[in-house]
MARBA-3410 file (N, C-alpha, C, O; in Angstrom, 1 decimal):
164
-30.7,39.6,17.4,-31.1,38.0,18.1,-30.3,37.0,16.9,-29.6,36.0,17.0 ~ -30.7,37.6,15.6,-30.1,36.4,14.7,-28.4,36.7,14.6,-27.8,35.7,14.2 ~ -27.7,37.7,14.8,-26.4,38.2,15.0,-25.9,37.2,16.1,-24.9,36.5,15.9 ~ -26.4,37.2,17.2,-26.1,36.4,18.4,-26.0,35.0,18.0,-25.1,34.3,18.4 ~ -27.0,34.6,17.3,-27.2,33.1,17.1,-26.0,32.7,16.0,-25.4,31.6,16.1
-25.7,33.5,15.1,-24.7,33.4,14.0,-23.6,33.3,14.9,-23.1,32.2,15.0 ~ -23.2,34.2,15.6,-21.9,34.0,16.6,-21.7,32.7,17.4,-20.6,32.0,17.6 ~ -22.7,32.5,17.7,-22.7,31.2,18.7,-22.6,30.0,17.8,-21.9,29.0,18.2 ~ -23.4,29.9,16.5,-23.0,29.0,15.7,-21.5,29.1,15.0,-21.0,28.1,14.5 ~ -20.9,30.1,14.9,-19.7,30.1,14.3,-18.7,29.5,15.4,-17.8,28.7,15.0
-18.8,29.9,16.7,-18.1,29.3,17.6,-18.0,27.8,17.7,-16.9,27.2,17.7 ~ -19.5,27.1,17.8,-19.8,25.6,17.7,-18.9,25.3,16.4,-18.2,24.4,16.5 ~ -18.8,26.0,15.1,-18.3,25.6,13.9,-16.8,25.3,14.2,-16.3,24.2,13.9 ~ -16.2,26.4,14.7,-14.7,26.3,15.2,-14.4,25.3,16.1,-13.4,24.6,15.9 ~ -15.1,25.0,17.0,-15.1,23.6,17.8,-15.5,22.4,17.4,-15.4,21.4,18.1
-16.0,22.4,16.2,-16.4,21.1,15.3,-17.6,20.4,16.0,-17.7,19.2,16.0 ~ -18.5,21.2,16.6,-19.6,20.8,17.3,-21.1,21.0,16.3,-22.2,20.6,16.6 ~ -20.8,21.6,15.3,-22.1,22.1,14.4,-22.6,20.7,13.8,-21.9,19.7,13.7 ~ -23.9,20.6,13.5,-24.8,19.6,12.8,-24.6,20.2,11.4,-24.2,21.4,11.2 ~ -25.1,19.3,10.4,-25.4,19.9,9.1,-26.0,21.0,8.7,-25.6,21.9,8.0
-27.2,20.7,9.5,-28.2,21.8,9.6,-27.7,23.4,9.6,-28.0,24.3,8.8 ~ -26.8,23.4,10.9,-26.1,24.7,11.5,-25.3,25.1,10.6,-25.1,26.3,10.5 ~ -24.7,24.3,9.8,-23.4,24.5,8.8,-24.0,25.3,7.7,-23.5,26.4,7.3 ~ -25.4,24.6,7.2,-26.1,25.3,6.2,-26.8,26.5,6.6,-27.1,27.2,5.6 ~ -27.2,27.1,7.8,-27.6,27.9,8.2,-26.5,29.2,8.0,-26.7,30.3,7.4
-25.2,28.6,8.7,-24.0,29.7,8.3,-23.8,30.0,6.9,-23.7,31.2,6.5 ~ -23.8,28.9,6.1,-23.5,29.0,4.7,-24.4,30.0,3.8,-24.1,30.8,2.9 ~ -25.8,29.8,4.5,-26.8,31.0,3.8,-26.7,32.2,4.4,-26.9,33.2,3.7 ~ -26.2,32.3,5.8,-26.2,33.6,6.2,-25.0,34.3,5.4,-25.2,35.5,5.0 ~ -23.7,33.7,5.3,-22.8,34.3,4.6,-22.8,34.4,3.1,-21.9,35.0,2.5
-23.8,33.8,2.5,-24.1,34.2,0.9,-24.8,35.5,0.9,-24.8,36.2,-0.1 ~ -25.3,35.8,1.8,-26.2,36.9,1.6,-25.2,38.3,1.7,-24.0,38.2,2.0 ~ -25.6,39.4,1.4,-25.2,40.7,1.2,-24.6,41.5,2.3,-23.6,42.3,2.4 ~ -26.0,41.1,3.6,-25.9,42.0,4.5,-25.2,41.3,5.7,-25.9,40.9,6.6 ~ -23.8,41.1,5.8,-23.4,40.4,6.6,-22.2,41.3,7.6,-21.3,42.0,7.2
-22.5,41.0,8.8,-21.9,42.0,10.0,-20.6,42.4,9.8,-19.9,41.4,9.5 ~ -20.0,43.4,9.8,-18.6,43.7,9.5,-17.4,43.0,10.3,-16.3,42.6,9.8 ~ -17.6,42.8,11.4,-16.5,42.0,12.1,-16.9,40.5,11.8,-16.3,39.6,12.5 ~ -17.8,40.0,10.8,-17.6,38.6,10.3,-17.4,38.4,9.0,-17.5,37.3,8.4 ~ -16.9,39.6,8.5,-16.7,39.4,6.9,-15.7,38.4,6.8,-15.7,37.6,5.9
-14.9,38.5,7.5,-13.5,37.6,6.8,-13.9,36.2,6.8,-13.2,35.4,6.2 ~ -15.2,35.5,7.6,-15.6,34.3,7.2,-16.2,34.1,5.9,-16.4,33.0,5.4 ~ -16.6,35.3,5.5,-17.6,35.2,4.2,-16.9,34.3,2.9,-17.6,33.4,2.3 ~ -15.6,34.5,2.6,-15.2,33.9,1.4,-15.2,32.5,1.7,-15.6,31.9,0.8 ~ -14.8,31.8,2.8,-14.9,30.4,3.4,-16.0,29.7,3.1,-16.0,28.6,2.5
-17.3,30.5,3.7,-18.4,29.8,3.5,-19.1,30.0,2.1,-20.0,29.2,1.8 ~ -18.7,31.0,1.5,-19.2,31.4,0.3,-18.5,29.9,-0.7,-19.2,29.1,-1.3 ~ -17.4,29.8,-0.6,-16.7,28.7,-1.1,-17.3,27.3,-1.0,-17.6,26.5,-1.9 ~ -17.4,27.2,0.3,-18.1,25.6,0.7,-19.4,25.7,0.3,-19.8,24.6,0.1 ~ -20.4,26.7,-0.1,-21.7,26.6,-0.5,-21.3,26.2,-2.2,-21.7,25.1,-2.7
-20.6,27.1,-2.7,-20.2,26.8,-4.2,-19.8,25.4,-4.6,-20.3,24.8,-5.5 ~ -18.7,25.0,-3.8,-18.1,23.4,-4.1,-19.2,22.3,-3.5,-19.1,21.1,-3.8 ~ -20.2,22.7,-2.7,-21.1,21.8,-2.3,-21.6,20.9,-3.7,-21.8,19.7,-3.6 ~ -21.8,21.6,-4.8,-22.7,20.9,-5.9,-21.3,20.2,-6.7,-21.5,19.5,-7.7 ~ -20.2,20.4,-6.5,-19.2,20.1,-7.5,-19.1,18.5,-7.1,-19.3,18.0,-6.0
-18.7,18.0,-8.4,-18.5,16.3,-8.2,-17.5,15.9,-9.1,-17.3,16.5,-10.2 ~ -17.0,15.0,-8.8,-15.9,14.3,-9.5,-16.1,13.6,-10.6,-16.5,12.6,-10.0 ~ -16.1,13.4,-11.8,-16.7,13.0,-13.0,-15.8,11.8,-13.5,-16.3,10.8,-13.9 ~ -14.4,12.0,-13.5,-13.4,11.1,-14.1,-13.6,9.7,-13.4,-13.9,9.5,-12.2 ~ -13.3,8.7,-14.3,-13.0,7.3,-13.7,-11.6,7.3,-13.1,-10.6,8.0,-13.5
-11.8,6.5,-12.2,-10.4,6.3,-11.4,-9.8,5.1,-11.6,-10.3,4.3,-10.8 ~ -8.9,4.6,-12.2,-8.2,3.5,-12.7,-7.6,2.7,-11.3,-6.8,3.2,-10.6 ~ -8.1,1.4,-11.1,-7.8,0.8,-9.9,-6.5,0.1,-10.0,-6.4,-0.8,-10.8 ~ -5.4,0.5,-9.1,-4.2,0.3,-9.3,-3.9,-1.4,-8.7,-4.2,-1.6,-7.5 ~ -3.4,-2.2,-9.3,-3.5,-3.4,-8.6,-1.9,-3.6,-8.2,-0.9,-3.1,-8.8
-1.8,-4.3,-7.2,-0.5,-4.2,-6.6,0.3,-5.4,-7.4,-0.3,-6.5,-7.6 ~ 1.4,-5.1,-7.9,1.9,-6.3,-8.7,2.8,-7.1,-7.7,3.6,-6.5,-6.9 ~ 2.8,-8.6,-7.7,3.3,-9.4,-6.9,4.4,-10.0,-7.7,4.2,-10.4,-8.8 ~ 5.7,-9.9,-6.9,7.0,-10.7,-7.7,6.7,-12.0,-7.6,6.6,-12.4,-6.4 ~ 6.5,-12.9,-8.6,6.4,-14.2,-8.2,7.8,-14.7,-8.3,8.6,-14.4,-9.2
8.3,-15.7,-7.2,9.5,-16.1,-7.1,9.4,-17.5,-7.9,10.4,-18.0,-8.3 ~ 8.3,-18.1,-8.1,8.2,-19.3,-8.4,8.9,-19.4,-10.1,9.5,-20.4,-10.7 ~ 8.8,-18.1,-10.7,9.3,-18.0,-12.0,10.7,-17.9,-12.3,11.4,-18.2,-13.2 ~ 11.2,-17.1,-10.9,12.8,-17.2,-10.9,13.4,-18.5,-10.7,14.4,-18.7,-11.4 ~ 12.8,-19.3,-9.8,13.3,-20.8,-9.7,13.3,-21.6,-11.2,14.2,-22.2,-11.7
11.9,-21.4,-11.8,12.0,-21.9,-13.1,13.1,-21.4,-14.2,13.7,-22.3,-15.0 ~ 13.3,-20.3,-14.3,14.2,-19.8,-14.9,15.8,-20.2,-14.6,16.7,-20.5,-15.4 ~ 15.9,-20.2,-13.2,17.2,-20.7,-12.6,17.4,-22.2,-13.4,18.4,-22.4,-14.1 ~ 16.5,-23.0,-13.2,16.4,-24.3,-13.7,16.9,-24.5,-15.4,17.8,-25.3,-15.8 ~ 16.1,-23.4,-16.2,16.3,-23.8,-17.4,17.9,-23.2,-17.7,18.6,-23.8,-18.5
18.3,-22.2,-17.2,19.5,-21.5,-17.4,20.7,-22.8,-17.0,21.6,-22.9,-17.8 ~ 20.5,-23.7,-15.8,21.4,-24.6,-15.5,21.1,-25.6,-16.6,22.1,-25.8,-17.3 ~ 20.3,-26.3,-17.0,19.9,-27.1,-17.9,20.5,-26.9,-19.3,21.0,-27.8,-20.0 ~ 20.4,-25.5,-19.7,21.1,-24.9,-21.2,22.6,-25.0,-20.7,23.6,-25.3,-21.5 ~ 22.7,-24.7,-19.6,24.5,-24.8,-19.4,24.9,-26.1,-19.3,25.9,-26.4,-19.9
24.3,-26.9,-18.8,24.9,-28.3,-18.9,24.6,-29.0,-20.3,25.2,-30.0,-20.8 ~ 23.6,-28.3,-20.9,23.6,-29.3,-22.6,24.8,-28.4,-23.4,25.5,-29.0,-24.2 ~ 24.8,-27.1,-23.2,25.7,-26.6,-24.2,27.4,-26.8,-23.8,28.3,-26.5,-24.7 ~ 27.7,-27.3,-22.3,28.9,-27.6,-22.3,29.2,-29.1,-22.8,30.4,-29.4,-23.0 ~ 28.2,-29.9,-22.8,28.4,-31.3,-23.4,27.1,-31.5,-24.4,26.1,-32.1,-24.2
27.6,-30.7,-25.8,26.4,-31.0,-26.5,26.3,-32.1,-27.3,25.2,-32.3,-27.9 ~ 27.3,-33.0,-27.4,27.3,-34.4,-28.1,26.9,-35.5,-27.2,27.1,-36.6,-27.6 ~ 26.4,-35.3,-26.2,26.1,-36.3,-25.0,27.3,-37.0,-24.7,28.3,-36.3,-24.3 ~ 27.3,-38.2,-24.8,28.4,-39.0,-24.3,29.5,-39.2,-25.2,30.2,-40.1,-24.9 ~ 29.7,-38.6,-26.5,30.8,-38.7,-27.2,32.2,-38.3,-26.7,33.2,-39.0,-27.1
32.4,-37.3,-25.8,33.6,-37.1,-25.2,34.0,-38.3,-24.1,33.1,-39.0,-23.5 ~ 35.5,-38.5,-23.9,35.6,-39.4,-22.9,35.7,-38.7,-21.3,36.2,-37.6,-21.1 ~ 35.2,-39.3,-20.5,35.0,-39.3,-19.2,36.3,-38.9,-18.6,37.1,-39.7,-18.7 ~ 36.6,-37.7,-17.9,37.9,-37.8,-17.2,37.7,-37.5,-15.7,37.8,-36.4,-15.2 ~ 37.4,-38.6,-14.8,37.0,-38.3,-13.6,37.9,-37.5,-12.6,37.6,-37.3,-11.4
39.1,-37.1,-13.2,40.1,-36.3,-12.1,39.8,-34.6,-12.2,40.1,-33.8,-11.4 ~ 39.0,-34.4,-13.6,38.7,-33.1,-13.4,37.8,-32.8,-12.6,36.9,-33.6,-12.4 ~ 37.9,-31.4,-11.8,36.9,-31.1,-10.7,35.6,-30.5,-11.5,35.5,-29.8,-12.4 ~ 34.4,-31.1,-10.7,33.0,-30.4,-11.4,32.5,-31.2,-12.3,31.4,-31.0,-12.7 ~ 33.3,-32.5,-12.7,32.6,-33.3,-13.8,32.3,-34.6,-13.3,32.8,-35.0,-12.2
31.6,-35.2,-13.9,30.9,-36.5,-13.5,30.6,-37.6,-14.5,30.0,-37.2,-15.5 ~ 30.9,-38.6,-14.5,31.2,-39.7,-15.4,29.8,-40.4,-15.5,29.5,-41.0,-16.6 ~ 29.1,-40.5,-14.6,27.9,-41.1,-14.5,26.7,-40.1,-14.6,26.7,-39.1,-13.9 ~ 25.8,-40.2,-15.5,24.8,-39.2,-15.4,23.9,-39.2,-14.1,23.4,-38.1,-13.9 ~ 23.8,-40.2,-13.4,23.0,-40.4,-12.0,23.9,-39.4,-10.9,23.2,-38.7,-10.2
25.0,-39.4,-10.9,25.7,-38.7,-10.1,25.6,-37.2,-10.2,25.3,-36.4,-9.3 ~ 25.9,-36.8,-11.7,25.4,-35.4,-12.1,23.9,-35.1,-11.9,23.6,-34.0,-11.5 ~ 23.1,-35.9,-12.1,21.6,-35.4,-11.7,21.5,-35.3,-10.1,20.8,-34.4,-9.6 ~ 22.0,-36.2,-9.3,22.2,-36.0,-7.9,22.5,-34.8,-7.3,21.9,-34.2,-6.5 ~ 23.8,-34.4,-8.0,24.4,-33.1,-7.8,23.6,-31.7,-8.1,23.7,-30.6,-7.6
23.1,-32.1,-9.2,22.5,-30.9,-9.7,21.3,-30.7,-8.8,21.0,-29.6,-8.5 ~ 20.5,-32.0,-8.3,19.4,-32.0,-7.3,19.8,-31.3,-6.2,19.1,-30.3,-5.8 ~ 20.8,-31.7,-5.7,21.2,-31.1,-4.1,21.4,-29.6,-4.6,20.9,-28.8,-3.8 ~ 22.0,-29.1,-5.5,22.4,-27.9,-5.7,21.1,-27.0,-6.0,21.1,-25.8,-5.6 ~ 20.1,-27.4,-6.6,18.7,-26.9,-6.9,18.0,-27.0,-5.5,17.4,-26.0,-5.1
18.1,-28.0,-4.7,17.5,-27.8,-3.4,18.4,-26.8,-2.5,17.7,-26.3,-1.5 ~ 19.2,-26.4,-2.6,20.1,-25.6,-1.9,19.4,-24.0,-2.3,19.1,-23.2,-1.5 ~ 19.3,-23.8,-3.7,19.1,-22.6,-4.1,17.6,-22.4,-3.6,17.2,-21.3,-3.1 ~ 16.7,-23.4,-3.8,15.4,-23.4,-3.3,15.3,-23.0,-2.1,14.4,-22.1,-1.9 ~ 16.2,-23.5,-0.9,16.1,-23.3,0.3,16.4,-22.0,0.7,15.9,-21.6,1.7
17.4,-21.1,-0.2,17.9,-19.8,-0.1,16.9,-18.9,-0.4,16.8,-17.9,0.2 ~ 15.9,-19.3,-1.6,14.7,-18.5,-2.0,13.6,-18.3,-0.9,13.0,-17.3,-0.5 ~ 13.5,-19.6,-0.5,12.4,-19.8,0.7,12.7,-18.9,2.1,11.9,-18.2,2.8 ~ 14.0,-19.1,2.2,14.2,-17.9,3.3,14.2,-16.7,3.3,13.9,-16.0,4.2 ~ 14.6,-16.3,1.8,14.4,-14.8,1.5,12.9,-14.5,1.6,12.4,-13.6,2.3
12.1,-15.4,0.8,10.6,-15.2,0.8,9.9,-15.1,2.5,8.9,-14.4,2.8 ~ 10.6,-16.0,3.3,10.0,-16.0,4.7,10.2,-14.5,5.4,9.4,-14.1,6.2 ~ 11.4,-13.8,5.0,11.5,-12.7,5.5,10.8,-11.6,4.9,10.6,-10.5,5.5 ~ 10.4,-11.7,3.8,9.2,-10.8,3.0,7.8,-11.2,3.9,7.1,-10.3,4.4 ~ 7.5,-12.2,4.0,6.3,-12.7,4.7,6.4,-11.9,6.0,5.4,-11.3,6.4
7.8,-11.9,6.9,7.4,-11.1,8.1,7.3,-9.9,8.0,7.0,-9.3,9.0 ~ 7.7,-9.2,6.7,7.1,-7.8,6.7,5.7,-7.5,6.4,5.0,-6.4,6.6 ~ 5.3,-8.5,5.9,3.7,-8.5,5.5,3.0,-8.4,6.9,2.0,-7.6,7.1 ~ 3.5,-9.1,7.9,2.9,-9.3,9.2,3.1,-7.9,9.7,2.2,-7.2,10.3 ~ 4.2,-7.5,9.5,4.5,-6.1,10.6,3.5,-4.9,9.8,3.0,-3.9,10.4
3.2,-5.2,8.5,2.1,-4.3,7.7,0.9,-4.5,8.3,0.3,-3.4,8.4 ~ 0.5,-5.5,8.7,-0.9,-5.9,9.2,-0.6,-5.1,10.5,-1.2,-4.1,10.6 ~ 0.1,-5.4,11.5,0.3,-5.0,12.8,0.0,-3.5,12.7,-0.9,-3.0,13.5 ~ 0.8,-2.7,11.8,0.6,-1.1,11.7,-0.5,-0.8,11.3,-0.9,0.4,11.6 ~ -1.4,-1.6,10.7,-2.8,-1.2,10.2,-3.6,-1.4,11.4,-4.6,-0.7,11.5
-3.3,-2.2,12.3,-3.8,-2.6,13.4,-3.6,-1.2,14.6,-4.4,-1.0,15.5 ~ -2.7,-0.6,14.4,-2.4,0.6,15.3,-3.0,1.5,14.7,-3.6,2.4,15.3 ~ -3.1,1.5,13.3,-3.7,2.8,12.8,-5.5,2.7,13.2,-6.1,3.8,13.2 ~ -6.2,1.6,13.5,-7.5,1.2,14.0,-7.4,1.8,15.4,-8.4,2.4,15.9 ~ -6.2,1.7,16.1,-6.3,2.1,17.5,-6.2,3.9,17.6,-6.8,4.6,18.3
-5.4,4.2,16.6,-5.4,5.9,16.4,-6.8,6.3,15.9,-7.0,7.4,16.2 ~ -7.8,5.7,15.3,-8.8,6.2,14.9,-9.8,6.2,16.1,-10.7,7.0,16.2 ~ -9.6,5.1,16.9,-10.5,5.0,18.2,-9.8,6.2,19.2,-10.5,7.0,19.9 ~ -8.8,6.3,19.3,-8.2,7.4,20.1,-8.9,8.6,19.6,-9.4,9.4,20.4 ~ -8.8,8.9,18.4,-9.2,10.3,17.9,-10.9,10.5,18.3,-11.5,11.5,18.6
-11.4,9.2,18.0,-12.9,9.7,18.4,-13.4,9.8,19.6,-14.3,10.5,20.0 ~ -12.7,8.9,20.3,-12.8,9.2,21.8,-12.6,10.6,22.5,-13.1,11.1,23.5 ~ -11.5,11.2,21.7,-10.9,12.5,22.1,-12.1,13.6,21.7,-12.5,14.5,22.4 ~ -12.6,13.1,20.5,-13.8,14.1,20.0,-15.0,14.0,20.7,-15.7,15.0,20.8 ~ -15.4,12.8,21.2,-16.7,12.5,22.1,-16.1,13.2,23.3,-16.9,14.1,23.5
-15.3,13.1,24.2,-15.1,13.6,25.7,-14.5,15.1,25.5,-14.3,15.7,26.6 ~ -14.2,15.6,24.2,-13.7,16.9,24.0,-12.1,17.1,24.5,-11.6,18.2,24.8 ~ -11.3,16.1,24.5,-10.3,16.4,25.1,-9.0,16.7,23.9,-8.9,16.1,22.7 ~ -8.3,17.3,24.3,-6.8,17.8,23.5,-5.7,17.3,24.0,-4.6,17.6,23.5
END
């Protein structure tokens, strides 16, 4: 009768239908010395489960934070490079004569400031376009995680209704 009960529990175990108490009965049975010969191949598995049941992980797990690349600092660095470039190409301020025929030069500081402002606005616009595509990828990741929830629901319903 006990052997018949163990075989029924093994069948339920293989189908994933056993409770924790029934699994404990199986572990206790297979930890004994008198196991039926045709069930001997289950013994190492259940002895392993019984031995590892008391095993615990004791090391601390470091929590890794996701590093986010901050584009604000890139724009600050770009402004600094442009300002240094402007300073070093004209280090003595207004001591040089202004030549309006040269391409890319300005005689009036207001004109230069306005042109630099336009260029920086254009650079900022391009950076913002790049970050908007990255934000779009974040939305795609959120959608993928929602799909994972649907997979979990499907798995649990298949377990409940025992469909494969």
